[in-house]
Backbone as a printed PyTorch tensor [residue, N CA C, xyz], in Angstrom:
tensor([[[-34.2740,  38.5690, -14.2260],
         [-34.0630,  37.7580, -13.0480],
         [-34.7840,  36.4170, -13.2400]],

        [[-34.0770,  35.3270, -12.9900],
         [-34.6510,  33.9990, -13.1560],
         [-35.4610,  33.6060, -11.9250]],

        [[-36.5640,  32.9320, -12.1890],
         [-37.3850,  32.4340, -11.0790],
         [-36.6890,  31.2410, -10.4290]],

        [[-36.7750,  31.1770,  -9.1310],
         [-36.1940,  30.0490,  -8.3900],
         [-37.0490,  28.8150,  -8.5610]],

        [[-36.4020,  27.7160,  -8.8180],
         [-37.1310,  26.4540,  -8.9110],
         [-37.3700,  25.9130,  -7.5160]],

        [[-38.5550,  25.3780,  -7.3080],
         [-38.8680,  24.7340,  -6.0440],
         [-38.4870,  23.2700,  -6.1630]],

        [[-37.6810,  22.8130,  -5.2420],
         [-37.2840,  21.4030,  -5.2510],
         [-38.4270,  20.5660,  -4.7140]],

        [[-38.6670,  19.4550,  -5.3450],
         [-39.6880,  18.5380,  -4.8830],
         [-39.0250,  17.4870,  -3.9900]],

        [[-39.7450,  17.0370,  -3.0260],
         [-39.2200,  16.0360,  -2.1120],
         [-40.3080,  15.0110,  -1.8020]],

        [[-39.8920,  13.9100,  -1.2270],
         [-40.8250,  12.8630,  -0.8210],
         [-40.4600,  12.4230,   0.5820]],

        [[-41.4380,  12.4650,   1.4760],
         [-41.2240,  11.9900,   2.8370],
         [-41.1530,  10.4630,   2.8280]],

        [[-40.2790,   9.9140,   3.6560],
         [-40.0990,   8.4650,   3.7350],
         [-40.4950,   7.9220,   5.1100]],

        [[-41.3400,   8.6320,   5.8130],
         [-41.7430,   8.2480,   7.1680],
         [-42.3830,   6.8620,   7.1680]],

        [[-43.3350,   6.6540,   6.2780],
         [-44.0180,   5.3540,   6.2300],
         [-43.0280,   4.2230,   5.9290]],

        [[-42.1940,   4.4380,   4.9330],
         [-41.2040,   3.4360,   4.5250],
         [-40.2910,   3.0750,   5.6970]],

        [[-39.8010,   4.0710,   6.4030],
         [-38.8890,   3.8330,   7.5320],
         [-39.6270,   3.1240,   8.6680]],

        [[-40.8080,   3.6270,   9.0060],
         [-41.5710,   3.0370,  10.1050],
         [-41.9050,   1.5740,   9.8170]],

        [[-42.3710,   1.2960,   8.6200],
         [-42.7200,  -0.0810,   8.2780],
         [-41.5020,  -0.9960,   8.3320]],

        [[-40.3490,  -0.4900,   7.9030],
         [-39.1410,  -1.3180,   7.9300],
         [-38.7040,  -1.6380,   9.3590]],

        [[-39.1380,  -0.8110,  10.3160],
         [-38.7950,  -1.0110,  11.7230],
         [-39.9490,  -1.6320,  12.5190]],

        [[-41.0310,  -1.9560,  11.8230],
         [-42.1850,  -2.5640,  12.4880],
         [-42.9430,  -1.6040,  13.3880]],

        [[-42.9210,  -0.3220,  13.0520],
         [-43.6060,   0.6970,  13.8600],
         [-44.8940,   1.1110,  13.1540]],

        [[-46.0070,   0.9200,  13.8280],
         [-47.3140,   1.2770,  13.2740],
         [-47.5750,   2.7690,  13.4420]],

        [[-48.6100,   3.2370,  12.7880],
         [-49.0100,   4.6460,  12.9520],
         [-49.3990,   4.9260,  14.3970]],

        [[-50.0950,   3.9930,  15.0150],
         [-50.5040,   4.1760,  16.4100],
         [-49.2780,   4.2720,  17.3180]],

        [[-48.3360,   3.3660,  17.1360],
         [-47.1300,   3.3960,  17.9610],
         [-46.3320,   4.6730,  17.7070]],

        [[-46.2280,   5.0770,  16.4430],
         [-45.4950,   6.3060,  16.1160],
         [-46.1720,   7.5130,  16.7480]],

        [[-47.4820,   7.5110,  16.7760],
         [-48.2320,   8.5820,  17.4230],
         [-47.8720,   8.6730,  18.9020]],

        [[-47.7950,   7.5310,  19.5630],
         [-47.4250,   7.5080,  20.9840],
         [-45.9710,   7.9250,  21.1930]],

        [[-45.0870,   7.4250,  20.3540],
         [-43.6530,   7.7410,  20.5010],
         [-43.3680,   9.2280,  20.3030]],

        [[-44.0970,   9.8500,  19.3980],
         [-43.8680,  11.2650,  19.0910],
         [-44.7390,  12.2030,  19.9220]],

        [[-45.7420,  11.6240,  20.6110],
         [-46.7320,  12.4190,  21.3410],
         [-47.4680,  13.3710,  20.4000]],

        [[-47.7150,  12.8680,  19.1760],
         [-48.4680,  13.6230,  18.1770],
         [-49.7940,  12.9140,  17.9460]],

        [[-50.7940,  13.6540,  17.5030],
         [-52.1000,  13.0680,  17.2550],
         [-52.0270,  12.0630,  16.1160]],

        [[-52.8200,  11.0020,  16.2560],
         [-52.8730,   9.9590,  15.2400],
         [-53.2190,  10.5480,  13.8680]],

        [[-54.1420,  11.4890,  13.8260],
         [-54.5680,  12.0900,  12.5640],
         [-53.4000,  12.7660,  11.8540]],

        [[-52.5130,  13.3970,  12.6190],
         [-51.3370,  14.0410,  12.0400],
         [-50.4000,  12.9930,  11.4500]],

        [[-50.1370,  11.9420,  12.2140],
         [-49.2700,  10.8600,  11.7350],
         [-49.8810,  10.2160,  10.4930]],

        [[-51.1790,   9.9680,  10.5160],
         [-51.8620,   9.3660,   9.3770],
         [-51.7290,  10.2440,   8.1320]],

        [[-51.8480,  11.5500,   8.3060],
         [-51.7000,  12.4730,   7.1820],
         [-50.3040,  12.4210,   6.5880]],

        [[-49.2930,  12.3950,   7.4440],
         [-47.9020,  12.3100,   6.9890],
         [-47.6680,  10.9580,   6.3110]],

        [[-48.2530,   9.9150,   6.8600],
         [-48.1080,   8.5400,   6.3560],
         [-48.5720,   8.4400,   4.8930]],

        [[-49.7020,   9.1150,   4.6050],
         [-50.3160,   8.9950,   3.2820],
         [-49.9410,  10.1040,   2.3080]],

        [[-49.5780,  11.2700,   2.7970],
         [-49.2370,  12.4090,   1.9250],
         [-47.7330,  12.6170,   1.9700]],

        [[-47.0190,  12.0030,   1.0330],
         [-45.5540,  12.0230,   1.0790],
         [-44.9510,  13.3650,   0.6730]],

        [[-45.7850,  14.2970,   0.2390],
         [-45.2690,  15.6320,  -0.0910],
         [-45.8720,  16.7000,   0.8260]],

        [[-46.3460,  16.2610,   1.9550],
         [-46.9240,  17.1530,   2.9620],
         [-45.8350,  18.0690,   3.5120]],

        [[-46.1660,  19.3100,   3.7300],
         [-45.2370,  20.2770,   4.3130],
         [-45.2940,  20.1380,   5.8310]],

        [[-44.1880,  19.7250,   6.4470],
         [-44.1650,  19.5550,   7.9010],
         [-43.0780,  20.4280,   8.5070]],

        [[-43.2740,  20.7970,   9.7520],
         [-42.3500,  21.7000,  10.4320],
         [-41.0820,  20.9620,  10.8730]],

        [[-40.0700,  21.7280,  11.1630],
         [-38.8180,  21.1600,  11.6610],
         [-39.0550,  20.4540,  12.9940]],

        [[-39.8930,  21.0190,  13.8370],
         [-40.2070,  20.3890,  15.1250],
         [-40.8140,  19.0040,  14.9080]],

        [[-41.7240,  18.8970,  13.9640],
         [-42.3350,  17.6100,  13.6450],
         [-41.2870,  16.6460,  13.1110]],

        [[-40.4180,  17.1290,  12.2460],
         [-39.3660,  16.2700,  11.6970],
         [-38.4310,  15.7730,  12.8000]],

        [[-38.1140,  16.6220,  13.7460],
         [-37.2510,  16.2100,  14.8510],
         [-37.9080,  15.1300,  15.6960]],

        [[-39.2000,  15.2890,  15.9790],
         [-39.9310,  14.2860,  16.7560],
         [-39.9660,  12.9540,  16.0160]],

        [[-40.2480,  12.9950,  14.7140],
         [-40.3120,  11.7810,  13.9190],
         [-38.9550,  11.0900,  13.8530]],

        [[-37.9130,  11.8730,  13.6110],
         [-36.5640,  11.3070,  13.5150],
         [-36.1620,  10.6370,  14.8250]],

        [[-36.4270,  11.2900,  15.9290],
         [-36.0830,  10.7270,  17.2370],
         [-36.8350,   9.4150,  17.4770]],

        [[-38.1250,   9.4110,  17.1830],
         [-38.9540,   8.2240,  17.4050],
         [-38.5510,   7.0620,  16.5050]],

        [[-38.0950,   7.3840,  15.3040],
         [-37.7290,   6.3430,  14.3460],
         [-36.2500,   5.9580,  14.4290]],

        [[-35.4860,   6.6970,  15.2200],
         [-34.0780,   6.3920,  15.3850],
         [-33.2420,   6.6850,  14.1490]],

        [[-33.6020,   7.7640,  13.4390],
         [-32.8750,   8.1590,  12.2350],
         [-32.5610,   9.6530,  12.2990]],

        [[-31.7510,  10.1280,  11.3930],
         [-31.4850,  11.5510,  11.2780],
         [-32.6000,  12.2410,  10.5170]],

        [[-32.7450,  13.5230,  10.6990],
         [-33.7800,  14.2950,  10.0000],
         [-33.6270,  14.1320,   8.4860]],

        [[-32.4090,  14.1430,   8.0020],
         [-32.1660,  14.0040,   6.5680],
         [-32.5840,  12.6630,   5.9960]],

        [[-32.7570,  11.6780,   6.8540],
         [-33.2000,  10.3580,   6.4000],
         [-34.7060,  10.3030,   6.1670]],

        [[-35.4300,  11.2940,   6.6580],
         [-36.8890,  11.2840,   6.5800],
         [-37.4320,  11.6610,   5.2040]],

        [[-36.5800,  12.1790,   4.3380],
         [-37.0670,  12.6080,   3.0180],
         [-35.9910,  12.3950,   1.9670]],

        [[-36.4390,  12.4030,   0.7260],
         [-35.4970,  12.3790,  -0.3890],
         [-35.8940,  13.4830,  -1.3540]],

        [[-34.9030,  14.1090,  -1.9600],
         [-35.1440,  15.1410,  -2.9610],
         [-35.3530,  14.4400,  -4.2850]],

        [[-36.4290,  14.7810,  -4.9530],
         [-36.7460,  14.1680,  -6.2370],
         [-36.0080,  14.8780,  -7.3620]],

        [[-35.6190,  14.1480,  -8.3850],
         [-34.9020,  14.7830,  -9.5160],
         [-35.7960,  15.7690, -10.2410]],

        [[-35.1730,  16.8100, -10.7970],
         [-35.9180,  17.7890, -11.5870],
         [-36.4530,  17.1110, -12.8250]],

        [[-37.6360,  17.5590, -13.2340],
         [-38.2320,  16.9820, -14.4520],
         [-37.8220,  17.7610, -15.6610]]])
């Protein structure tokens, strides 16, 4: 039996927010999430986040959930 490969991904929250002029503080208010959580997502692009968090971020940024990340090519 072959082992399943784990796909790597990169969150694009910071990239999207910056392109829309949304700061971490503003994103924290828009999502009603703690600043520390937003800051962690902002800096750790491979952070594991819940679907609920992704939905809040997508809504606040005006994008689809699928726009929040990209799948990285296999090495």
